[in-house]
DRENTORKOL-115623 format. One record per residue (C-alpha): residue number from 0; residue in one letter; chain; x, y, z. Coordinates in nm, 2 decimals. Example, Ala and Ser with C-alpha at 12.3 -4.5 7.8 and 13.67 -1.06 7.14 Angstrom:
REM residues 2
<r><n>0</n><res>a</res><chain>A</chain><u>1.23</u><v>-0.45</v><w>0.78</w></r>
<r><n>1</n><res>s</res><chain>A</chain><u>1.37</u><v>-0.11</v><w>0.71</w></r>
This chain:
REM residues 250
<r><n>0</n><res>m</res><chain>A</chain><u>-3.09</u><v>-2.96</v><w>-8.22</w></r>
<r><n>1</n><res>k</res><chain>A</chain><u>-3.13</u><v>-2.70</v><w>-8.47</w></r>
<r><n>2</n><res>i</res><chain>A</chain><u>-2.93</u><v>-2.37</v><w>-8.42</w></r>
<r><n>3</n><res>s</res><chain>A</chain><u>-3.01</u><v>-2.08</v><w>-8.64</w></r>
<r><n>4</n><res>r</res><chain>A</chain><u>-2.74</u><v>-1.86</v><w>-8.76</w></r>
<r><n>5</n><res>k</res><chain>A</chain><u>-2.87</u><v>-1.58</v><w>-8.55</w></r>
<r><n>6</n><res>n</res><chain>A</chain><u>-2.85</u><v>-1.79</v><w>-8.24</w></r>
<r><n>7</n><res>l</res><chain>A</chain><u>-2.50</u><v>-1.90</v><w>-8.33</w></r>
<r><n>8</n><res>l</res><chain>A</chain><u>-2.38</u><v>-1.55</v><w>-8.36</w></r>
<r><n>9</n><res>t</res><chain>A</chain><u>-2.54</u><v>-1.45</v><w>-8.04</w></r>
<r><n>10</n><res>l</res><chain>A</chain><u>-2.37</u><v>-1.74</v><w>-7.86</w></r>
<r><n>11</n><res>c</res><chain>A</chain><u>-2.03</u><v>-1.66</v><w>-8.00</w></r>
<r><n>12</n><res>g</res><chain>A</chain><u>-2.07</u><v>-1.30</v><w>-7.90</w></r>
<r><n>13</n><res>a</res><chain>A</chain><u>-2.16</u><v>-1.39</v><w>-7.55</w></r>
<r><n>14</n><res>i</res><chain>A</chain><u>-1.86</u><v>-1.62</v><w>-7.52</w></r>
<r><n>15</n><res>i</res><chain>A</chain><u>-1.62</u><v>-1.35</v><w>-7.66</w></r>
<r><n>16</n><res>l</res><chain>A</chain><u>-1.77</u><v>-1.09</v><w>-7.43</w></r>
<r><n>17</n><res>a</res><chain>A</chain><u>-1.73</u><v>-1.32</v><w>-7.13</w></r>
<r><n>18</n><res>g</res><chain>A</chain><u>-1.37</u><v>-1.38</v><w>-7.22</w></r>
<r><n>19</n><res>a</res><chain>A</chain><u>-1.30</u><v>-1.01</v><w>-7.26</w></r>
<r><n>20</n><res>i</res><chain>A</chain><u>-1.45</u><v>-0.94</v><w>-6.92</w></r>
<r><n>21</n><res>i</res><chain>A</chain><u>-1.23</u><v>-1.21</v><w>-6.76</w></r>
<r><n>22</n><res>v</res><chain>A</chain><u>-0.91</u><v>-1.10</v><w>-6.94</w></r>
<r><n>23</n><res>g</res><chain>A</chain><u>-0.99</u><v>-0.73</v><w>-6.87</w></r>
<r><n>24</n><res>g</res><chain>A</chain><u>-1.04</u><v>-0.81</v><w>-6.50</w></r>
<r><n>25</n><res>i</res><chain>A</chain><u>-0.69</u><v>-0.97</v><w>-6.48</w></r>
<r><n>26</n><res>y</res><chain>A</chain><u>-0.48</u><v>-0.76</v><w>-6.72</w></r>
<r><n>27</n><res>g</res><chain>A</chain><u>-0.70</u><v>-0.46</v><w>-6.77</w></r>
<r><n>28</n><res>p</res><chain>A</chain><u>-0.52</u><v>-0.20</v><w>-6.55</w></r>
<r><n>29</n><res>t</res><chain>A</chain><u>-0.18</u><v>-0.29</v><w>-6.70</w></r>
<r><n>30</n><res>a</res><chain>A</chain><u>-0.30</u><v>-0.30</v><w>-7.05</w></r>
<r><n>31</n><res>w</res><chain>A</chain><u>-0.47</u><v>0.03</v><w>-7.01</w></r>
<r><n>32</n><res>k</res><chain>A</chain><u>-0.16</u><v>0.20</v><w>-6.89</w></r>
<r><n>33</n><res>v</res><chain>A</chain><u>0.03</u><v>0.07</v><w>-7.18</w></r>
<r><n>34</n><res>i</res><chain>A</chain><u>-0.22</u><v>0.17</v><w>-7.44</w></r>
<r><n>35</n><res>r</res><chain>A</chain><u>-0.29</u><v>0.51</v><w>-7.27</w></r>
<r><n>36</n><res>g</res><chain>A</chain><u>0.08</u><v>0.58</v><w>-7.27</w></r>
<r><n>37</n><res>q</res><chain>A</chain><u>0.11</u><v>0.52</v><w>-7.64</w></r>
<r><n>38</n><res>v</res><chain>A</chain><u>-0.18</u><v>0.73</v><w>-7.74</w></r>
<r><n>39</n><res>e</res><chain>A</chain><u>-0.17</u><v>1.01</v><w>-7.49</w></r>
<r><n>40</n><res>a</res><chain>A</chain><u>0.14</u><v>1.23</v><w>-7.43</w></r>
<r><n>41</n><res>p</res><chain>A</chain><u>0.18</u><v>1.37</v><w>-7.08</w></r>
<r><n>42</n><res>e</res><chain>A</chain><u>0.03</u><v>1.71</v><w>-7.06</w></r>
<r><n>43</n><res>d</res><chain>A</chain><u>0.22</u><v>1.86</v><w>-6.77</w></r>
<r><n>44</n><res>q</res><chain>A</chain><u>0.60</u><v>1.81</v><w>-6.82</w></r>
<r><n>45</n><res>v</res><chain>A</chain><u>0.84</u><v>1.98</v><w>-6.57</w></r>
<r><n>46</n><res>v</res><chain>A</chain><u>1.21</u><v>2.03</v><w>-6.63</w></r>
<r><n>47</n><res>i</res><chain>A</chain><u>1.42</u><v>2.07</v><w>-6.32</w></r>
<r><n>48</n><res>q</res><chain>A</chain><u>1.77</u><v>2.23</v><w>-6.36</w></r>
<r><n>49</n><res>t</res><chain>A</chain><u>2.04</u><v>2.09</v><w>-6.13</w></r>
<r><n>50</n><res>p</res><chain>A</chain><u>2.21</u><v>2.29</v><w>-6.00</w></r>
<r><n>51</n><res>p</res><chain>A</chain><u>1.98</u><v>2.59</v><w>-6.02</w></r>
<r><n>52</n><res>v</res><chain>A</chain><u>2.11</u><v>2.89</v><w>-6.21</w></r>
<r><n>53</n><res>n</res><chain>A</chain><u>2.07</u><v>3.23</v><w>-6.05</w></r>
<r><n>54</n><res>y</res><chain>A</chain><u>2.00</u><v>3.50</v><w>-6.31</w></r>
<r><n>55</n><res>e</res><chain>A</chain><u>1.85</u><v>3.76</v><w>-6.08</w></r>
<r><n>56</n><res>d</res><chain>A</chain><u>2.16</u><v>3.98</v><w>-6.08</w></r>
<r><n>57</n><res>t</res><chain>A</chain><u>2.25</u><v>3.93</v><w>-6.45</w></r>
<r><n>58</n><res>t</res><chain>A</chain><u>2.29</u><v>4.26</v><w>-6.63</w></r>
<r><n>59</n><res>p</res><chain>A</chain><u>2.02</u><v>4.30</v><w>-6.89</w></r>
<r><n>60</n><res>g</res><chain>A</chain><u>2.15</u><v>4.26</v><w>-7.25</w></r>
<r><n>61</n><res>d</res><chain>A</chain><u>2.46</u><v>4.07</v><w>-7.13</w></r>
<r><n>62</n><res>s</res><chain>A</chain><u>2.35</u><v>3.71</v><w>-7.07</w></r>
<r><n>63</n><res>n</res><chain>A</chain><u>2.71</u><v>3.58</v><w>-7.06</w></r>
<r><n>64</n><res>q</res><chain>A</chain><u>2.79</u><v>3.77</v><w>-6.74</w></r>
<r><n>65</n><res>p</res><chain>A</chain><u>2.76</u><v>3.54</v><w>-6.43</w></r>
<r><n>66</n><res>s</res><chain>A</chain><u>2.55</u><v>3.67</v><w>-6.14</w></r>
<r><n>67</n><res>e</res><chain>A</chain><u>2.71</u><v>3.79</v><w>-5.83</w></r>
<r><n>68</n><res>g</res><chain>A</chain><u>2.62</u><v>3.47</v><w>-5.65</w></r>
<r><n>69</n><res>n</res><chain>A</chain><u>2.82</u><v>3.27</v><w>-5.90</w></r>
<r><n>70</n><res>q</res><chain>A</chain><u>3.14</u><v>3.49</v><w>-5.89</w></r>
<r><n>71</n><res>p</res><chain>A</chain><u>3.45</u><v>3.31</v><w>-5.75</w></r>
<r><n>72</n><res>s</res><chain>A</chain><u>3.51</u><v>3.41</v><w>-5.39</w></r>
<r><n>73</n><res>e</res><chain>A</chain><u>3.81</u><v>3.62</v><w>-5.30</w></r>
<r><n>74</n><res>g</res><chain>A</chain><u>3.98</u><v>3.32</v><w>-5.15</w></r>
<r><n>75</n><res>n</res><chain>A</chain><u>3.95</u><v>3.13</v><w>-5.48</w></r>
<r><n>76</n><res>q</res><chain>A</chain><u>4.08</u><v>3.41</v><w>-5.70</w></r>
<r><n>77</n><res>p</res><chain>A</chain><u>4.41</u><v>3.32</v><w>-5.87</w></r>
<r><n>78</n><res>s</res><chain>A</chain><u>4.71</u><v>3.48</v><w>-5.69</w></r>
<r><n>79</n><res>e</res><chain>A</chain><u>4.97</u><v>3.67</v><w>-5.87</w></r>
<r><n>80</n><res>s</res><chain>A</chain><u>5.27</u><v>3.46</v><w>-5.96</w></r>
<r><n>81</n><res>v</res><chain>A</chain><u>5.59</u><v>3.56</v><w>-5.79</w></r>
<r><n>82</n><res>e</res><chain>A</chain><u>5.81</u><v>3.36</v><w>-6.03</w></r>
<r><n>83</n><res>p</res><chain>A</chain><u>5.95</u><v>3.48</v><w>-6.36</w></r>
<r><n>84</n><res>s</res><chain>A</chain><u>5.78</u><v>3.32</v><w>-6.66</w></r>
<r><n>85</n><res>t</res><chain>A</chain><u>6.12</u><v>3.18</v><w>-6.77</w></r>
<r><n>86</n><res>p</res><chain>A</chain><u>6.45</u><v>3.15</v><w>-6.59</w></r>
<r><n>87</n><res>t</res><chain>A</chain><u>6.66</u><v>3.46</v><w>-6.65</w></r>
<r><n>88</n><res>t</res><chain>A</chain><u>7.02</u><v>3.58</v><w>-6.62</w></r>
<r><n>89</n><res>g</res><chain>A</chain><u>6.93</u><v>3.93</v><w>-6.73</w></r>
<r><n>90</n><res>t</res><chain>A</chain><u>7.14</u><v>4.23</v><w>-6.63</w></r>
<r><n>91</n><res>e</res><chain>A</chain><u>6.86</u><v>4.48</v><w>-6.56</w></r>
<r><n>92</n><res>t</res><chain>A</chain><u>6.88</u><v>4.69</v><w>-6.25</w></r>
<r><n>93</n><res>p</res><chain>A</chain><u>6.64</u><v>4.52</v><w>-6.00</w></r>
<r><n>94</n><res>s</res><chain>A</chain><u>6.33</u><v>4.71</v><w>-5.89</w></r>
<r><n>95</n><res>v</res><chain>A</chain><u>6.18</u><v>4.66</v><w>-5.55</w></r>
<r><n>96</n><res>k</res><chain>A</chain><u>5.86</u><v>4.45</v><w>-5.59</w></r>
<r><n>97</n><res>e</res><chain>A</chain><u>5.77</u><v>4.36</v><w>-5.24</w></r>
<r><n>98</n><res>q</res><chain>A</chain><u>5.40</u><v>4.37</v><w>-5.14</w></r>
<r><n>99</n><res>g</res><chain>A</chain><u>5.24</u><v>4.26</v><w>-4.82</w></r>
<r><n>100</n><res>g</res><chain>A</chain><u>5.58</u><v>4.11</v><w>-4.69</w></r>
<r><n>101</n><res>i</res><chain>A</chain><u>5.61</u><v>3.88</v><w>-4.99</w></r>
<r><n>102</n><res>k</res><chain>A</chain><u>5.96</u><v>3.90</v><w>-5.15</w></r>
<r><n>103</n><res>k</res><chain>A</chain><u>5.95</u><v>3.87</v><w>-5.52</w></r>
<r><n>104</n><res>y</res><chain>A</chain><u>6.20</u><v>3.78</v><w>-5.78</w></r>
<r><n>105</n><res>l</res><chain>A</chain><u>6.46</u><v>4.05</v><w>-5.87</w></r>
<r><n>106</n><res>e</res><chain>A</chain><u>6.68</u><v>4.06</v><w>-6.18</w></r>
<r><n>107</n><res>p</res><chain>A</chain><u>7.06</u><v>4.03</v><w>-6.12</w></r>
<r><n>108</n><res>d</res><chain>A</chain><u>7.22</u><v>4.38</v><w>-6.06</w></r>
<r><n>109</n><res>l</res><chain>A</chain><u>7.56</u><v>4.39</v><w>-6.22</w></r>
<r><n>110</n><res>s</res><chain>A</chain><u>7.63</u><v>4.72</v><w>-6.05</w></r>
<r><n>111</n><res>l</res><chain>A</chain><u>7.67</u><v>4.53</v><w>-5.73</w></r>
<r><n>112</n><res>v</res><chain>A</chain><u>7.94</u><v>4.31</v><w>-5.85</w></r>
<r><n>113</n><res>n</res><chain>A</chain><u>8.25</u><v>4.36</v><w>-5.63</w></r>
<r><n>114</n><res>l</res><chain>A</chain><u>8.47</u><v>4.05</v><w>-5.64</w></r>
<r><n>115</n><res>a</res><chain>A</chain><u>8.63</u><v>3.95</v><w>-5.32</w></r>
<r><n>116</n><res>p</res><chain>A</chain><u>9.01</u><v>3.95</v><w>-5.32</w></r>
<r><n>117</n><res>s</res><chain>A</chain><u>9.02</u><v>3.57</v><w>-5.27</w></r>
<r><n>118</n><res>i</res><chain>A</chain><u>8.85</u><v>3.51</v><w>-5.60</w></r>
<r><n>119</n><res>e</res><chain>A</chain><u>9.00</u><v>3.78</v><w>-5.81</w></r>
<r><n>120</n><res>e</res><chain>A</chain><u>9.30</u><v>3.56</v><w>-5.90</w></r>
<r><n>121</n><res>y</res><chain>A</chain><u>9.06</u><v>3.32</v><w>-6.07</w></r>
<r><n>122</n><res>f</res><chain>A</chain><u>8.89</u><v>3.61</v><w>-6.25</w></r>
<r><n>123</n><res>g</res><chain>A</chain><u>9.21</u><v>3.78</v><w>-6.34</w></r>
<r><n>124</n><res>q</res><chain>A</chain><u>9.29</u><v>3.92</v><w>-6.68</w></r>
<r><n>125</n><res>g</res><chain>A</chain><u>9.22</u><v>3.66</v><w>-6.94</w></r>
<r><n>126</n><res>a</res><chain>A</chain><u>9.11</u><v>3.40</v><w>-6.69</w></r>
<r><n>127</n><res>l</res><chain>A</chain><u>8.74</u><v>3.41</v><w>-6.78</w></r>
<r><n>128</n><res>s</res><chain>A</chain><u>8.55</u><v>3.63</v><w>-7.02</w></r>
<r><n>129</n><res>d</res><chain>A</chain><u>8.32</u><v>3.90</v><w>-6.90</w></r>
<r><n>130</n><res>s</res><chain>A</chain><u>8.03</u><v>3.69</v><w>-7.04</w></r>
<r><n>131</n><res>a</res><chain>A</chain><u>8.14</u><v>3.40</v><w>-6.82</w></r>
<r><n>132</n><res>k</res><chain>A</chain><u>8.17</u><v>3.61</v><w>-6.51</w></r>
<r><n>133</n><res>t</res><chain>A</chain><u>7.83</u><v>3.77</v><w>-6.57</w></r>
<r><n>134</n><res>l</res><chain>A</chain><u>7.68</u><v>3.43</v><w>-6.62</w></r>
<r><n>135</n><res>a</res><chain>A</chain><u>7.82</u><v>3.29</v><w>-6.30</w></r>
<r><n>136</n><res>f</res><chain>A</chain><u>7.71</u><v>3.59</v><w>-6.10</w></r>
<r><n>137</n><res>g</res><chain>A</chain><u>7.36</u><v>3.58</v><w>-6.25</w></r>
<r><n>138</n><res>a</res><chain>A</chain><u>7.33</u><v>3.21</v><w>-6.18</w></r>
<r><n>139</n><res>a</res><chain>A</chain><u>7.44</u><v>3.25</v><w>-5.82</w></r>
<r><n>140</n><res>w</res><chain>A</chain><u>7.21</u><v>3.55</v><w>-5.77</w></r>
<r><n>141</n><res>n</res><chain>A</chain><u>6.90</u><v>3.38</v><w>-5.92</w></r>
<r><n>142</n><res>i</res><chain>A</chain><u>6.94</u><v>3.04</v><w>-5.75</w></r>
<r><n>143</n><res>h</res><chain>A</chain><u>7.01</u><v>3.20</v><w>-5.42</w></r>
<r><n>144</n><res>q</res><chain>A</chain><u>6.68</u><v>3.38</v><w>-5.42</w></r>
<r><n>145</n><res>y</res><chain>A</chain><u>6.47</u><v>3.07</v><w>-5.48</w></r>
<r><n>146</n><res>v</res><chain>A</chain><u>6.67</u><v>2.86</v><w>-5.22</w></r>
<r><n>147</n><res>d</res><chain>A</chain><u>6.61</u><v>3.14</v><w>-4.96</w></r>
<r><n>148</n><res>g</res><chain>A</chain><u>6.24</u><v>3.14</v><w>-5.04</w></r>
<r><n>149</n><res>y</res><chain>A</chain><u>6.23</u><v>2.76</v><w>-5.02</w></r>
<r><n>150</n><res>l</res><chain>A</chain><u>6.40</u><v>2.74</v><w>-4.68</w></r>
<r><n>151</n><res>f</res><chain>A</chain><u>6.27</u><v>3.05</v><w>-4.51</w></r>
<r><n>152</n><res>g</res><chain>A</chain><u>5.93</u><v>3.13</v><w>-4.67</w></r>
<r><n>153</n><res>v</res><chain>A</chain><u>5.77</u><v>3.40</v><w>-4.88</w></r>
<r><n>154</n><res>t</res><chain>A</chain><u>5.93</u><v>3.69</v><w>-4.69</w></r>
<r><n>155</n><res>a</res><chain>A</chain><u>6.28</u><v>3.56</v><w>-4.77</w></r>
<r><n>156</n><res>g</res><chain>A</chain><u>6.25</u><v>3.49</v><w>-5.14</w></r>
<r><n>157</n><res>p</res><chain>A</chain><u>6.03</u><v>3.38</v><w>-5.44</w></r>
<r><n>158</n><res>q</res><chain>A</chain><u>5.87</u><v>3.04</v><w>-5.42</w></r>
<r><n>159</n><res>m</res><chain>A</chain><u>5.94</u><v>2.72</v><w>-5.61</w></r>
<r><n>160</n><res>n</res><chain>A</chain><u>5.91</u><v>2.35</v><w>-5.51</w></r>
<r><n>161</n><res>e</res><chain>A</chain><u>6.19</u><v>2.10</v><w>-5.51</w></r>
<r><n>162</n><res>p</res><chain>A</chain><u>6.15</u><v>1.97</v><w>-5.87</w></r>
<r><n>163</n><res>d</res><chain>A</chain><u>6.12</u><v>2.32</v><w>-6.01</w></r>
<r><n>164</n><res>i</res><chain>A</chain><u>6.43</u><v>2.45</v><w>-5.83</w></r>
<r><n>165</n><res>k</res><chain>A</chain><u>6.62</u><v>2.14</v><w>-5.95</w></r>
<r><n>166</n><res>k</res><chain>A</chain><u>6.52</u><v>2.23</v><w>-6.31</w></r>
<r><n>167</n><res>y</res><chain>A</chain><u>6.62</u><v>2.59</v><w>-6.25</w></r>
<r><n>168</n><res>i</res><chain>A</chain><u>6.96</u><v>2.49</v><w>-6.14</w></r>
<r><n>169</n><res>v</res><chain>A</chain><u>6.99</u><v>2.25</v><w>-6.44</w></r>
<r><n>170</n><res>f</res><chain>A</chain><u>6.90</u><v>2.54</v><w>-6.66</w></r>
<r><n>171</n><res>h</res><chain>A</chain><u>7.18</u><v>2.76</v><w>-6.53</w></r>
<r><n>172</n><res>k</res><chain>A</chain><u>7.43</u><v>2.48</v><w>-6.54</w></r>
<r><n>173</n><res>t</res><chain>A</chain><u>7.34</u><v>2.42</v><w>-6.90</w></r>
<r><n>174</n><res>l</res><chain>A</chain><u>7.41</u><v>2.78</v><w>-6.98</w></r>
<r><n>175</n><res>w</res><chain>A</chain><u>7.74</u><v>2.76</v><w>-6.80</w></r>
<r><n>176</n><res>d</res><chain>A</chain><u>7.85</u><v>2.44</v><w>-6.98</w></r>
<r><n>177</n><res>k</res><chain>A</chain><u>7.77</u><v>2.60</v><w>-7.31</w></r>
<r><n>178</n><res>q</res><chain>A</chain><u>7.96</u><v>2.91</v><w>-7.22</w></r>
<r><n>179</n><res>m</res><chain>A</chain><u>8.27</u><v>2.71</v><w>-7.12</w></r>
<r><n>180</n><res>e</res><chain>A</chain><u>8.28</u><v>2.54</v><w>-7.46</w></r>
<r><n>181</n><res>s</res><chain>A</chain><u>8.37</u><v>2.88</v><w>-7.62</w></r>
<r><n>182</n><res>e</res><chain>A</chain><u>8.59</u><v>3.02</v><w>-7.35</w></r>
<r><n>183</n><res>p</res><chain>A</chain><u>8.93</u><v>3.12</v><w>-7.51</w></r>
<r><n>184</n><res>n</res><chain>A</chain><u>9.14</u><v>3.07</v><w>-7.20</w></r>
<r><n>185</n><res>l</res><chain>A</chain><u>8.95</u><v>2.82</v><w>-6.99</w></r>
<r><n>186</n><res>s</res><chain>A</chain><u>9.26</u><v>2.67</v><w>-6.85</w></r>
<r><n>187</n><res>k</res><chain>A</chain><u>9.33</u><v>2.98</v><w>-6.65</w></r>
<r><n>188</n><res>g</res><chain>A</chain><u>8.99</u><v>2.97</v><w>-6.49</w></r>
<r><n>189</n><res>a</res><chain>A</chain><u>8.97</u><v>2.59</v><w>-6.46</w></r>
<r><n>190</n><res>t</res><chain>A</chain><u>8.98</u><v>2.59</v><w>-6.08</w></r>
<r><n>191</n><res>f</res><chain>A</chain><u>8.67</u><v>2.81</v><w>-6.05</w></r>
<r><n>192</n><res>d</res><chain>A</chain><u>8.50</u><v>2.63</v><w>-6.34</w></r>
<r><n>193</n><res>v</res><chain>A</chain><u>8.54</u><v>2.29</v><w>-6.17</w></r>
<r><n>194</n><res>y</res><chain>A</chain><u>8.42</u><v>2.42</v><w>-5.84</w></r>
<r><n>195</n><res>f</res><chain>A</chain><u>8.12</u><v>2.60</v><w>-5.99</w></r>
<r><n>196</n><res>r</res><chain>A</chain><u>8.01</u><v>2.29</v><w>-6.19</w></r>
<r><n>197</n><res>n</res><chain>A</chain><u>8.04</u><v>2.07</v><w>-5.88</w></r>
<r><n>198</n><res>l</res><chain>A</chain><u>7.85</u><v>2.32</v><w>-5.67</w></r>
<r><n>199</n><res>l</res><chain>A</chain><u>7.56</u><v>2.32</v><w>-5.92</w></r>
<r><n>200</n><res>n</res><chain>A</chain><u>7.56</u><v>1.94</v><w>-5.94</w></r>
<r><n>201</n><res>r</res><chain>A</chain><u>7.54</u><v>1.92</v><w>-5.56</w></r>
<r><n>202</n><res>g</res><chain>A</chain><u>7.24</u><v>2.15</v><w>-5.57</w></r>
<r><n>203</n><res>i</res><chain>A</chain><u>7.07</u><v>1.94</v><w>-5.84</w></r>
<r><n>204</n><res>d</res><chain>A</chain><u>7.12</u><v>1.62</v><w>-5.64</w></r>
<r><n>205</n><res>a</res><chain>A</chain><u>7.00</u><v>1.78</v><w>-5.31</w></r>
<r><n>206</n><res>f</res><chain>A</chain><u>6.67</u><v>1.90</v><w>-5.46</w></r>
<r><n>207</n><res>d</res><chain>A</chain><u>6.63</u><v>1.58</v><w>-5.65</w></r>
<r><n>208</n><res>t</res><chain>A</chain><u>6.64</u><v>1.38</v><w>-5.33</w></r>
<r><n>209</n><res>k</res><chain>A</chain><u>6.46</u><v>1.65</v><w>-5.13</w></r>
<r><n>210</n><res>d</res><chain>A</chain><u>6.73</u><v>1.60</v><w>-4.86</w></r>
<r><n>211</n><res>k</res><chain>A</chain><u>6.70</u><v>1.90</v><w>-4.63</w></r>
<r><n>212</n><res>i</res><chain>A</chain><u>7.05</u><v>1.87</v><w>-4.49</w></r>
<r><n>213</n><res>r</res><chain>A</chain><u>7.21</u><v>1.87</v><w>-4.83</w></r>
<r><n>214</n><res>i</res><chain>A</chain><u>6.98</u><v>2.15</v><w>-4.94</w></r>
<r><n>215</n><res>e</res><chain>A</chain><u>7.09</u><v>2.36</v><w>-4.65</w></r>
<r><n>216</n><res>q</res><chain>A</chain><u>7.46</u><v>2.28</v><w>-4.72</w></r>
<r><n>217</n><res>f</res><chain>A</chain><u>7.40</u><v>2.39</v><w>-5.08</w></r>
<r><n>218</n><res>h</res><chain>A</chain><u>7.23</u><v>2.70</v><w>-4.96</w></r>
<r><n>219</n><res>q</res><chain>A</chain><u>7.53</u><v>2.80</v><w>-4.75</w></r>
<r><n>220</n><res>e</res><chain>A</chain><u>7.76</u><v>2.76</v><w>-5.05</w></r>
<r><n>221</n><res>i</res><chain>A</chain><u>7.54</u><v>2.95</v><w>-5.30</w></r>
<r><n>222</n><res>h</res><chain>A</chain><u>7.49</u><v>3.22</v><w>-5.04</w></r>
<r><n>223</n><res>d</res><chain>A</chain><u>7.86</u><v>3.27</v><w>-4.98</w></r>
<r><n>224</n><res>l</res><chain>A</chain><u>7.93</u><v>3.26</v><w>-5.36</w></r>
<r><n>225</n><res>d</res><chain>A</chain><u>7.66</u><v>3.52</v><w>-5.44</w></r>
<r><n>226</n><res>t</res><chain>A</chain><u>7.68</u><v>3.75</v><w>-5.14</w></r>
<r><n>227</n><res>h</res><chain>A</chain><u>8.05</u><v>3.74</v><w>-5.06</w></r>
<r><n>228</n><res>l</res><chain>A</chain><u>8.26</u><v>3.61</v><w>-5.35</w></r>
<r><n>229</n><res>f</res><chain>A</chain><u>8.07</u><v>3.82</v><w>-5.61</w></r>
<r><n>230</n><res>r</res><chain>A</chain><u>7.94</u><v>4.11</v><w>-5.41</w></r>
<r><n>231</n><res>d</res><chain>A</chain><u>8.18</u><v>4.11</v><w>-5.11</w></r>
<r><n>232</n><res>d</res><chain>A</chain><u>7.89</u><v>4.22</v><w>-4.88</w></r>
<r><n>233</n><res>l</res><chain>A</chain><u>8.05</u><v>4.25</v><w>-4.54</w></r>
<r><n>234</n><res>g</res><chain>A</chain><u>7.71</u><v>4.31</v><w>-4.38</w></r>
<r><n>235</n><res>s</res><chain>A</chain><u>7.58</u><v>3.97</v><w>-4.48</w></r>
<r><n>236</n><res>r</res><chain>A</chain><u>7.64</u><v>3.65</v><w>-4.28</w></r>
<r><n>237</n><res>v</res><chain>A</chain><u>7.94</u><v>3.44</v><w>-4.38</w></r>
<r><n>238</n><res>y</res><chain>A</chain><u>7.89</u><v>3.07</v><w>-4.36</w></r>
<r><n>239</n><res>g</res><chain>A</chain><u>8.25</u><v>2.99</v><w>-4.47</w></r>
<r><n>240</n><res>a</res><chain>A</chain><u>8.11</u><v>2.72</v><w>-4.70</w></r>
<r><n>241</n><res>t</res><chain>A</chain><u>8.32</u><v>2.78</v><w>-5.00</w></r>
<r><n>242</n><res>p</res><chain>A</chain><u>8.69</u><v>2.68</v><w>-5.06</w></r>
<r><n>243</n><res>f</res><chain>A</chain><u>8.77</u><v>3.05</v><w>-5.09</w></r>
<r><n>244</n><res>a</res><chain>A</chain><u>8.83</u><v>3.31</v><w>-4.82</w></r>
<r><n>245</n><res>t</res><chain>A</chain><u>8.56</u><v>3.58</v><w>-4.82</w></r>
<r><n>246</n><res>k</res><chain>A</chain><u>8.70</u><v>3.86</v><w>-4.61</w></r>
<r><n>247</n><res>r</res><chain>A</chain><u>8.84</u><v>4.17</v><w>-4.77</w></r>
<r><n>248</n><res>s</res><chain>A</chain><u>9.19</u><v>4.27</v><w>-4.69</w></r>
<r><n>249</n><res>e</res><chain>A</chain><u>9.24</u><v>4.58</v><w>-4.48</w></r>
């Protein structure tokens, strides 16, 4: 059988076309999607912001200002701190800073120092320097405020949690220890020095363990020391928690 070149080409073309039709019927849709995706870019692209940003209330010309809808609510506004930025034993006259029933931190007021007769013998002439007496008074005053606030709430004193009060007491004890290293006649005030160191150590341990009973015991001691031994305030409650009598002689 003689096949011309023309007939051969026609036969080959028919076979190729038939194969293409079969393959196209099976893989056509998928192949088309792939090829179309490569040669045609999507015409309608949509970008969705999540979460949406509300610019309706933005002041013109100030694009950095958040809209009213994005402003923090009043409940989320940071509250004013009622604690000093650093522990202090300052001697400034305290100013009343109470607002809305919240009792804020007050600086120690040296004008209120009025040593009870029972402690004057330990602070007699040459027993402790004026710096040591001021330091002890400032420590008692400062710590007393935060312990009151811890036990009785924001209307009783400024607020600190247990670990921070512990650090605060450690801070004052460190100042006291440093002062005692340079006291010229420490032996004369040794009784009070030993008592005061032990008192601060009891406070540190109480707040370290978060033991409410020991914290209350420490509170009674620091209260009596501050209010009665240093200020001799007869109008304040006397717990009788110190080894010294706290009543004035008639």
